[in-house]
C-alpha positions in Angstrom: 111.5 -32.4 9.8 111.7 -31.6 13.6 108.9 -33.4 15.6 106.4 -31.4 17.0 106.7 -31.8 20.8 103.3 -32.6 22.7 102.9 -32.9 26.4 99.8 -34.9 27.2 98.6 -34.9 30.9 98.7 -38.2 32.3 97.0 -39.4 35.5 97.1 -42.9 36.7 93.5 -43.2 37.4 92.5 -43.0 33.9 95.7 -44.3 32.3 93.7 -45.5 29.3 92.7 -41.8 28.6 96.1 -40.7 27.9 96.7 -44.0 25.4 93.9 -42.9 23.4 94.5 -39.3 23.3 98.1 -40.2 21.8 96.8 -42.7 19.6 94.2 -40.2 17.9 97.0 -37.5 17.6 99.2 -40.2 15.6 96.6 -41.4 13.5 95.7 -38.2 12.0 98.7 -36.2 12.1 100.4 -35.5 8.8 103.9 -34.6 10.3 106.4 -36.3 12.9 105.2 -35.9 16.6 107.2 -36.4 19.8 104.6 -37.1 22.6 105.7 -36.7 26.3 103.4 -37.8 29.2 103.1 -35.1 31.9 103.1 -37.8 34.8 104.3 -36.6 38.3 106.5 -39.6 38.7 108.6 -38.7 35.9 109.4 -35.1 37.1 111.5 -35.4 40.1 112.4 -31.6 40.3 108.8 -30.9 40.9 106.9 -31.8 44.2 103.2 -31.4 44.2 102.2 -29.4 47.2 98.8 -28.3 46.1 95.9 -30.1 47.7 93.0 -28.8 45.4 93.8 -30.8 42.0 91.4 -32.7 40.1 94.0 -34.4 38.3 97.6 -35.3 38.7 98.6 -32.7 36.1 96.7 -29.7 36.8 99.5 -28.1 37.8 102.6 -29.6 36.1 101.1 -28.4 32.6 102.7 -25.1 33.4 106.0 -26.4 33.5 106.0 -27.0 29.7 108.2 -24.1 28.9 110.8 -25.3 31.7 110.8 -28.8 30.3 111.5 -27.4 27.0 114.7 -25.3 28.5 112.7 -22.2 27.5 113.5 -22.9 23.9 111.0 -23.0 20.9 107.2 -24.0 21.0 105.3 -26.8 22.2 101.8 -27.9 22.6 100.1 -29.1 25.9 96.9 -30.9 26.0 94.7 -32.8 28.8 94.7 -36.3 28.8 90.8 -36.6 28.2 90.6 -35.5 24.7 90.7 -37.1 21.2 92.2 -35.1 18.3 90.0 -35.7 15.1 92.0 -33.1 13.0 95.5 -32.9 11.9 97.8 -31.7 14.9 100.0 -29.9 12.2 97.0 -27.5 11.7 97.1 -26.8 15.3 100.7 -26.1 15.4 100.3 -23.5 12.5 98.7 -21.2 15.0 102.2 -20.2 16.6 102.4 -16.5 16.9 105.6 -15.1 17.7 103.6 -11.7 19.3 102.1 -14.0 22.0 103.3 -16.1 25.1 100.6 -18.5 24.8 97.7 -19.5 22.5 94.4 -20.9 23.9 90.7 -21.3 23.2 89.3 -18.6 25.1 86.3 -20.4 26.7 83.4 -18.3 28.2 80.8 -20.6 29.8 78.9 -21.8 32.9 79.3 -25.5 33.8 76.0 -27.7 33.4 77.2 -29.8 36.4 78.8 -29.1 39.8 80.5 -32.5 40.2 82.6 -34.4 37.4 84.4 -37.6 37.4 85.4 -39.3 40.6 83.4 -36.9 42.4 85.9 -34.1 41.9 84.0 -30.5 42.4 83.3 -28.7 39.2 83.4 -24.9 39.9 82.9 -21.9 37.6 85.8 -19.2 37.4 87.2 -16.8 35.0 89.1 -18.3 32.1 87.9 -21.8 32.8 89.6 -24.5 30.6 91.8 -21.8 28.7 94.7 -24.1 30.3 93.6 -27.4 28.7 94.9 -26.6 25.6 98.0 -24.4 25.4 100.4 -23.5 22.4 103.3 -22.5 24.4 105.8 -20.0 23.4 108.6 -21.5 25.5 111.0 -19.1 24.5 109.1 -15.9 25.7 110.5 -14.0 28.4 107.6 -14.1 31.1 107.3 -17.9 30.6 110.7 -17.9 32.1 109.0 -17.4 35.5 107.4 -20.8 35.4 110.1 -22.9 37.4 109.1 -25.8 39.7 109.5 -23.5 42.6 107.3 -20.6 41.1 104.5 -23.2 40.1 104.6 -24.9 43.5 104.0 -21.4 45.3 101.3 -20.3 42.9 97.5 -20.6 43.6 95.6 -22.5 40.9 93.6 -19.4 40.2 96.8 -17.4 39.2 98.2 -19.9 37.0 95.1 -21.2 35.2 93.9 -17.7 34.4 97.3 -16.9 33.3 97.9 -14.1 35.4 101.7 -13.7 35.0 100.9 -12.5 31.1 99.8 -9.5 29.8 96.1 -10.1 28.3 97.4 -9.1 24.6 100.0 -11.6 24.6 97.7 -14.5 25.0 96.6 -15.6 21.5 93.1 -17.2 20.6 92.5 -20.6 18.8 89.2 -21.4 17.2 86.8 -23.2 19.6 87.1 -26.3 17.5 90.3 -26.8 18.7 89.1 -27.4 22.1 85.6 -28.4 21.8 83.6 -29.6 25.1 80.8 -32.1 23.9 79.5 -32.8 27.4 78.9 -29.0 27.9 78.6 -27.6 24.3 76.9 -30.5 22.9 77.9 -32.3 19.7 80.2 -30.7 16.8 80.8 -32.5 13.8 83.5 -30.0 12.8 85.4 -30.1 16.1 88.9 -30.7 15.5 89.5 -31.6 19.1 87.2 -33.2 21.7 87.7 -32.4 25.1 85.5 -34.4 27.5 86.1 -32.1 30.5 83.4 -33.5 32.7 84.8 -37.0 32.6 86.4 -39.3 29.9 83.8 -42.1 28.5 85.9 -44.5 30.3 84.1 -43.5 33.6 80.8 -45.4 33.2 78.7 -42.2 34.2 80.1 -40.6 31.3 80.2 -43.3 28.7 77.0 -42.0 26.7 77.9 -38.3 26.8 77.8 -36.4 23.3 80.2 -37.8 20.9 81.3 -40.3 23.4 81.1 -43.0 20.7 84.1 -41.2 19.0 86.1 -41.7 22.1 85.1 -45.6 22.3 86.1 -46.2 18.9 89.2 -44.5 19.3 89.9 -46.5 22.3 89.2 -49.9 20.4 91.7 -48.8 17.9 94.2 -48.0 20.3 93.9 -51.8 21.4 93.8 -53.1 17.9 96.3 -55.9 17.2 96.2 -57.4 13.8 96.5 -61.1 14.1 98.0 -63.5 11.7 95.6 -65.8 9.7 96.2 -69.4 10.1 94.4 -71.8 7.9 
């Protein structure tokens, strides 16, 4: 079976978030996965020219179809997440009639500031781009070149303005649940700590943060030889 390509946002200021997220995917997946860190230093063909980003992958996420050579499907997720469900279930939401499939959040934030003092503003389609099932082969997504992303505004990209609305498919909210905004959800398939990963002290006790801390411990686990 061909592995599912999964691109995870990587920010060196919270490197543990990326590794914890990747571990949660591997632990719960029933199928092979190929995980790629979306880290600025790895993609030399793209130069970040924007100055309004709260993380290092806020714009490079839109280059996933380009990185895939505009072939097939791929998943992008932010690094400040853990996956509780089987990623194979998310993969099944591929729909050939869509250019991208997302959770269509519609909410107002509880906080005007998030991790490391970054502003947290309300805007249309907020957090739609934090989990994306990309149809990399679709013709509209061929616009997403490094040059296109470099010259596009954040509002244009994060609202998927280059796509027709009917070509944006919808995922169940459980696949991008925001416990720090919505509260705890024991049925969530994916937890997104959008205000701040629990590795940051001020967000260490947000709803369902104990699940992130447990996953982090499992990420660092190493079985030791018993010596008598």
